C-alpha positions in Angstrom: 166.4 134.1 54.2 163.9 131.2 54.6 161.4 130.7 57.8 161.8 127.0 59.0 158.9 125.0 57.9 156.2 123.7 60.6 155.9 120.1 61.0 152.3 118.8 59.8 151.1 117.3 62.3 150.8 113.5 62.6 146.9 112.7 61.8 144.9 111.2 64.8 141.9 108.4 65.2 139.5 107.9 68.1 140.5 104.8 70.7 139.3 103.8 73.8 141.6 103.3 76.9 141.1 102.3 80.5 142.5 105.9 82.5 143.0 103.1 85.1 142.5 99.8 85.6 139.4 98.8 87.4 136.1 98.4 86.4 134.0 99.0 82.8 133.7 102.2 83.3 137.6 103.0 83.6 137.2 102.9 79.4 137.2 106.3 77.7 137.0 107.9 74.4 140.3 109.3 73.7 142.0 111.0 70.6 145.2 109.8 70.0 148.2 109.8 67.1 147.1 107.3 64.1 150.0 104.8 63.8 152.4 104.1 60.8 153.2 101.3 59.0 157.0 100.0 59.9 158.7 97.1 57.7 157.0 94.0 56.8 153.4 95.9 58.2 150.1 96.8 57.1 147.9 99.6 58.0 144.6 98.8 58.4 141.5 100.6 58.8 139.3 99.1 61.1 136.1 98.6 60.6 134.4 95.7 63.7 136.6 94.7 67.0 136.2 91.7 68.4 135.3 91.2 72.6 137.5 88.8 74.5 137.6 87.8 77.8 140.8 88.5 78.3 140.3 92.2 77.3 138.0 92.5 80.2 140.5 90.5 82.8 143.0 92.8 81.6 141.2 96.2 82.2 140.0 94.7 85.5 143.4 93.9 86.9 146.4 95.0 83.8 147.7 92.0 84.8 148.2 90.9 80.9 150.0 92.1 77.5 153.1 94.4 77.1 151.0 97.9 77.1 152.4 101.6 75.4 152.3 104.6 76.8 148.3 104.8 75.8 147.2 101.8 76.9 144.5 100.1 74.2 142.8 97.1 74.4 141.4 94.6 71.8 143.1 91.9 69.6 140.6 90.9 66.8 140.5 93.5 64.1 138.3 93.0 61.3 139.0 95.9 58.4 140.6 97.6 55.5 144.3 98.3 54.6 144.3 101.4 54.5 148.5 101.4 53.7 151.2 98.8 53.0 155.0 99.5 54.3 158.6 98.4 52.8 158.6 95.1 51.6 154.9 94.0 52.1 153.8 91.8 49.3 150.7 89.9 50.8 148.0 92.7 50.5 147.5 96.1 49.0 145.2 99.1 49.8 141.6 98.3 49.7 142.2 94.5 50.3 139.6 93.7 53.6 141.5 91.3 56.0 141.1 90.1 59.8 143.6 88.9 62.2 144.6 88.6 65.5 147.9 90.8 65.4 150.6 90.8 68.6 148.7 89.2 70.9 149.6 89.2 73.6 151.9 92.6 72.9 149.4 95.6 72.8 147.4 95.5 68.8 145.6 98.5 69.9 141.7 96.8 68.3 139.7 99.2 70.2 140.7 102.1 67.3 140.2 103.3 64.4 143.0 101.7 62.6 145.8 99.2 63.6 149.2 98.6 62.3 150.8 95.1 62.7 153.3 92.7 60.4 151.3 91.9 57.1 151.7 88.3 57.8 149.5 88.5 61.6 146.5 88.8 59.5 144.3 87.0 56.3 141.6 87.9 53.5 138.6 87.9 55.2 135.9 85.8 53.5 134.0 87.1 51.3 130.6 85.0 52.4 130.6 87.5 55.7 130.8 90.8 56.9 133.0 92.8 59.8 131.1 92.3 62.4 131.4 88.6 62.0 134.8 88.3 60.8 135.8 90.2 63.8 134.4 87.9 66.2 136.7 85.2 64.7 140.1 85.5 65.1 141.2 84.9 68.7 138.3 82.7 69.9 138.3 80.4 66.6 142.5 79.6 66.6 142.2 79.2 70.4 140.2 76.3 69.7 142.2 75.7 66.6 145.2 75.2 67.9 144.0 73.3 70.8 141.9 71.0 69.0 143.5 70.3 65.6 147.4 71.2 67.2 147.8 70.8 70.9 145.7 67.4 70.9 145.6 66.4 67.5 142.2 65.5 66.9 141.2 63.2 64.2 138.2 62.2 62.7 136.3 59.5 64.7 137.0 60.6 67.9 135.1 62.0 71.0 135.1 65.1 72.1 133.5 67.1 75.1 133.9 71.0 75.2 133.1 72.6 78.3 131.2 76.2 78.3 130.5 74.8 74.7 127.7 78.0 74.3 130.9 80.2 74.9 132.9 82.3 72.3 135.5 79.3 72.0 133.2 77.3 73.0 130.9 77.4 69.9 133.5 77.5 67.3 135.0 74.4 68.8 131.9 72.6 68.4 132.5 73.5 64.5 135.8 73.2 63.9 136.0 69.8 65.7 132.4 68.1 63.9 133.9 70.1 60.8 137.0 67.5 61.8 134.9 64.4 61.8 134.5 64.2 65.3 131.8 63.3 67.9 131.2 66.4 69.8 129.7 66.6 73.6 128.7 70.0 75.0 128.2 71.4 78.7 126.2 74.1 78.4 122.7 75.4 80.4 119.9 73.8 78.6 118.2 76.9 77.6 121.8 76.3 75.1 121.4 73.4 73.3 119.0 73.6 70.3 121.5 76.6 69.6 124.2 74.1 69.6 122.4 71.7 68.0 122.5 73.8 65.4 125.8 74.1 64.8 126.1 70.2 64.7 126.6 69.1 68.6 126.0 65.2 68.7 125.1 65.7 72.6 124.8 67.7 75.3 124.8 68.3 78.9 123.2 70.9 81.4 125.6 71.1 83.6 123.3 72.9 86.4 121.3 69.1 86.0 123.6 66.9 85.6 127.2 65.9 86.7 129.2 65.5 83.6 131.9 63.7 84.9 129.1 60.7 85.7 127.7 61.3 82.0 130.7 61.1 79.6 133.2 58.7 79.1 135.6 57.0 76.8 136.1 60.9 75.6 139.7 61.4 73.7 139.8 65.2 74.2 138.7 67.7 76.8 138.8 71.7 75.7 138.3 72.9 78.9 137.0 76.4 78.9 136.1 77.1 82.6 139.0 76.4 84.5 139.2 75.5 87.9 138.0 72.0 89.4 137.0 71.2 85.8 140.0 70.3 84.5 140.2 67.6 87.5 136.6 66.6 87.6 137.7 66.0 83.5 140.4 63.3 84.1 138.1 60.4 84.8 135.9 60.8 81.1 139.4 60.5 79.1 140.7 57.7 77.5 144.3 56.3 78.3 145.9 58.4 76.0 143.5 61.2 75.8 144.5 64.8 76.0 143.1 67.6 78.2 143.5 71.1 76.8 143.1 73.4 79.8 142.8 77.2 78.6 142.2 79.6 81.5 144.5 80.2 84.4 146.9 77.0 84.7 146.4 77.2 87.5 143.7 75.1 87.4 145.6 71.8 85.8 145.0 68.3 87.4 148.0 67.1 89.7 150.2 65.9 87.2 151.2 62.2 88.6 146.9 62.1 88.5 146.4 62.7 85.2 150.2 59.9 84.4 148.8 57.5 86.4 145.5 57.6 84.1 147.8 58.0 80.7 146.2 61.2 80.2 148.1 64.1 78.7 147.2 67.4 80.1 148.7 70.9 79.6 147.6 74.6 79.5 147.7 76.7 76.0 147.8 79.8 75.0 146.9 81.6 71.5 149.2 82.6 69.2 149.2 84.4 66.1 149.2 82.3 63.7 148.7 83.3 59.7 148.3 79.4 58.8 145.6 78.6 61.3 143.9 82.0 60.3 143.7 80.4 56.3 141.8 77.4 57.5 139.6 79.0 59.5 138.7 81.5 56.5 138.4 78.2 54.6 136.1 76.7 56.8 134.0 80.2 57.1 133.6 80.1 52.9 132.9 76.9 53.0 130.0 77.2 55.3 131.2 75.1 58.0 132.2 78.0 60.7 130.2 80.4 62.0 130.8 83.0 64.8 127.8 83.5 66.6 127.7 88.0 67.6 125.5 88.3 71.1 125.3 92.2 70.8 127.2 94.8 68.8 128.4 98.1 70.8 129.3 101.0 68.8 133.5 101.6 69.9 132.6 104.5 72.4 130.0 101.9 74.1 133.3 99.4 75.3 132.4 99.9 78.9 128.7 98.5 78.3 130.3 95.4 76.1 132.8 94.9 79.2 129.8 95.1 81.3 127.6 92.5 79.4 130.8 90.0 79.0 131.9 90.3 82.5 127.8 88.4 83.6 129.5 85.2 81.7 125.7 84.5 80.3 126.5 85.7 76.7 125.9 82.6 73.8 128.9 83.8 71.0 130.6 86.5 70.8 130.8 90.3 71.7 131.9 92.7 69.2 132.7 96.3 69.0 131.7 98.3 65.4 134.1 100.7 64.2 134.2 102.6 61.0 131.5 102.0 58.7 
């Protein structure tokens, strides 16, 4: 009589998970089961993972997203397809991809492997490496969807980008320029040369000048700051203009005041979007869009990456390096 066979253990992987919600030091290395791709999904070996404000805000309070038994943060990934599930025709093992899978559900980017529907990814542009590619998806999609799809930005329009040197802002400057807009940005004076290099036409040092007094006749405001910035931005907009708010919608201006000025207002949250990813990849490959990487940290030092991001002075994006 044959003895029952012992099931093979599931392969495991390195990841970083918060042992509780709180300060950066709650992030610790863990070893968890490696996911397997389901129908229409791919398994991606993560080479680099982007770090975004939503990550550290979630880590601090645990109030965003849907979490599994072991919470693993991170939505931006760039890596190599390791395996494909049934029904996948877009990619095959060995393809290099980048994307923002599953947002706002748990994507698990702070790990060696992720699985997600194949159409949450796009081919990584050959012109860039995995670190720069991992800095792009969430921030670039946020800028793309806010400017192009929500506000309907057209060539010749005037755009005001608040926090223009930040993760979303510096990509928004480039996307707006690529679409023929005149771009005004708010940023500290020491960031102005950087932003001019990205194509900004006019810059305002918000520590020395009130943008609401310095700017008029704007068609689109992309507000990455929140709070009072939305209300303060209303007078700079033309009738028919768009105020697109990215942070907490609690900062939206009074609807009656906006209506009286003939201004469209609204809060937008980024969505996974293959069409947008393909457009971002095209701009990158054409040399019209690049991510500024402020710092990189190995996966195990994710807590240091969060501490740096929370200081709010980062120029561009922070990226975790995961596997070679």
